[in-house]
N, C-alpha and C positions, 0 to 999 in steps of 0.2 A: 510511138510505135517500137519498134525493134531495130536495134543497132543496124547503122549503114554499110553498106558493102565496096569494093575498091571501084565500083561501075560510077557510085553514084548514088546507086537506090539503095531501100532497104529492102532489110531479109522479113520476110512474112511466109515460107514457110522453108522445112527440113526434106524434100523426097530422101537425099542419103544419109538419112539415119532409118528407112526402113530396114527390118531386120536386126536392128541393131539392138542394148538390155536397154531396159525403162532408167536405168541409172546415165551410160552412155547416151543416152537421148538429150538429160534433163540435164547433164553438164555439158551438150553442144548448145543446149538451146538458147541455158542461161548465160555463158560465156559471151555471145551476141545479143541478152536479153538483158542483163544484171535485175532490174527492176521487173521483169515480169513475174505474173503466178503460173505453174508449171503442174498442174495436178496431171497424177499418172491417172490412167481412166482404164478399166478392166474393158476390153470391145464386149459389144454387148449392152452396158449398161447404158441408162437414160440419163440423159445430160441436158443443161435448161437449151434455149437456141440463142439466144443473147448471142449480138455480136460483143468483146472486149476489145481495144486496142491493145491490154497491158494483159494477153491473158492466152499462153499458145498448151491444146492439150496435148496430152501422149497417151494415145488407143495402143496399149499392148492384149495379147494374148494368153493365154493361162501358163505357159513360158518364161512370159514378163517380155516378151520381145515387139518392141516395134510394130505395129500391121496395119496403119496409116501414116499417110507425111503431115507430122506435126506442122499446123499452119495458124498466125493470128487470128483469134476470136474467142 
């Protein structure tokens, strides 16, 4: 999964990225999870429902701003 935090737990979601640009979100996620796949997805697009520990989807609006908390899966 993703990198560990100071408290020893693994990072699995990034609520602080909601409202940020897609580029900022992808950079922040990749800094914690360098091996993760980080696709940017337009809000409302269909995606597969499979869970993958190596993926963090970033959902964005028409302005390219993050609209949902990115999380592992």
